N, C-alpha and C positions, 0 to 999 in steps of 0.2 A: 710397286711405286714406293720410292723412299719418302720418308716424312717431309723432307724439304720440298720435294716436287709436289707432294700432296698439298702442302700449305699454300704454295703458289697457285695451284689449280683451284683451290677453294676460294682464294682471294679473287682470282680472275672471274670465277663463276658468280661470286657474290656481287662484285661491282659491275660485272657485265649485265646481270639481270636487272640491277637498279638503274644502270645507264639506259638500257633498252626500254625499261618501263617509262622513263621520262619522255621518250619519243613516242612509243606506241605500246602500251601495256598489253593489249590484246594480241599483238603480233609476237611479243616476247613470250607470253604464256603459250601461244599456239606453237611456236618453234620449239620451246623446251618440251612441251607435251608430246609433240610428234616425234622428236628425237628420242625421248625416253621410252615411248610406247613401242617404237620400232627397234629398240635395242642398240641404237647408235651411240647412246651415252647412258651412263648409270647415274641417275639423279640421286641426291641425298634423300634420306628417308622422309624428311619433312616436305620435300618437293615431289614425292611420288604421286601425290594427289593430282598433279598436273597431267599424268598419263591416263586419268579416268576419261572414258569416252564422252561422258556428259560435260566435263570441264573443257575438253578439246572442242566439242561441238559448240558450247556457249562462247568460247574464245573465237572460234571461226566465224560465228554469226556476228559478234560484235566487231570483229575485224572488217567484215564486209561493210557493216554500217559506217565504220570510221573511214574505210577506203573511199566511199562516195562523199561523205560529209567533209572529208579533208580536201576534196578537189573543188569545192565551191568557194570562190573568193568572198570573204566576209563571213560565210557560214562556217568556215574552218576556225575563225577566231571565236565564234560562239561555242563551237564544239570544244575547242581547247580550254575555254573558260570552265565549262562543265567538267572536263577531264582533270582539272586541278584537284578535284576531290576524289579522283580515282587513281591517277598515275602515281602521285606522291605516296599515299599509304600503300598502294600496290607494290611500288618499288621497295618500300621498307619491309613489307612482309616477305617478298621474294628474297631479299638480301638476308633477312634473319633465317629463313628456311634453308638457304644455301649452305650455311655453316653447320646445320644439324642441331640436334638437341643435346650434344655432349656437355656443353657448358652454357647455362642460361645467360651468364654475364656476357660471353662472346656474342651470343645471339642478339642481345639487346644492343650492344655496341654496333654490330653489323646492321641492325635495323635503323639505328640513328644515322650512321654514315650512308647507308643505302637510301634512306628517305631524303637526306640532304642532297645527295648526288642527283636523285630523280627530280627533286625540286629545281635544282639549278639547270638541268638539261631541259626540263619542261618550260622554265621561264625563258631560256634561250630560244627554244623552238617557237613558243608563242609570240615573243617579241619580234623575232625574225619574220614570221608569217604575217604579222600586222603590217610591217614595213613593206613586205613583198606585195601585199594587197593594194598598195597605192599604184602599182603598175596597171595600166588600162587593159592589158591583155592577160588572159587566163593561163597561157602556156607556162609562164614562169612558176605559177602556183602548182600546176600539175607536175612539172619536172621536180620541184622541190619535194612534193609529197611522195612521189615515186622514189626519189633518192633517199628519203627518210626510211621508207619501208625496206629498201635494199641495205641501208646502214644497220638496221636492226638484225637482219638475217646474217649479214657478213660479220657484224660485230660479235654476235653470240657464237657463231661458228669459230671465229678466231679465239674468243675467250675459252672455248672448250678444247680446241685442238692445239693452239699456240698461246698458252697463257702469258708467257713472258712478252711476246709481241703485243698482246692486247693491253697488258699493264703499261707498257711504254707508250702506246698510242693513247691510252686513257689519260695518262699524265699530261701529254701534249694537249689533249682535248680540254682538260680542266684548266690548264693555263690559258688556252685560247678563250675559253668560256669566261674566265675572270676578266680578261682584257675586253671581251666583246660586250658583256652585260651592261656596264655603265653607258657605253655608246648606244646600245640598243634602247636603253631606257630614255636617254636624251632624245633620240629620234622619235620614240613613241610619244613623249611629252610634246614635242614640237608638232607632231601630226594631230594630236587631240586638240592642241591650242589652235591650230589652223581650222579644224572642223568647227570648234566653238565660235571662232570669229566669223566663219562662213554663215552660221545660223543666227548669230546675234548681230552681225553687221558691224561689229567693233573693229577698230584698227589696232595693229600692234603698237604698244606704247614705246616711244623712243626717249631715252634720257635727255634732259635739257642740255643744250650746248653751252659750254663755258666760254670764257673769253679766249680769243686767239692769242697765243703768246707773241708779244711784240706788236699787237694790233690795237685798234681803238677799243675803249671799254664798251660793253654792251649797253644799249639804251633801253630801259624799261618803259613800257607803254604808260604815257601820262606823266612821266618823270623825266624832263629834259635834263641833260647833263649840266651841272653847275660850272660856271666859268670863274676863274680866279684871275685877279688883276696881275 
């Protein structure tokens, strides 16, 4: 493998691991660990620990827990909230480990970028699932959860076997994520505002109406309009 191809492969693995961690860290560790232990890929030295049977077993156990927790409407949001403290640092560690220990500076940069990418993907997933939970039927939630698991497997496979394709898809995904996040955030704020009004009985405030252009002036209560001769 020539140096140029090697650099592209390392970038794809680094960002692929971070991206997958933002969706499902345990699935990402499990896929990388199984592929490495079966000889399908050669993991960087700092990621060889993922091939340890104990690590694979722990990742498999936690994946099963997340698989069921992620299918419960409302429960998935609580699980995603807890996973904020797991997916983001996990994505940073996997990204740093993917570049190896040749240059500590490069590893730190990869960890920062990987953690940022994992945080953005995690926020997009969590916000989207909150909005999906407003649907009265659970089928949409289940379909989305299964699609996310499939995305992790297919995304990592593409990053490892077709790095250029993955990098192109990742750029498109990041652009879509930048466009989506503000809209997801506004939708989540409206949802929580509606829930707060439901429990407090308050009504949404409407701005005061101004005078209609070309129409009569507004009459304030208790102050009749003055007449001029």
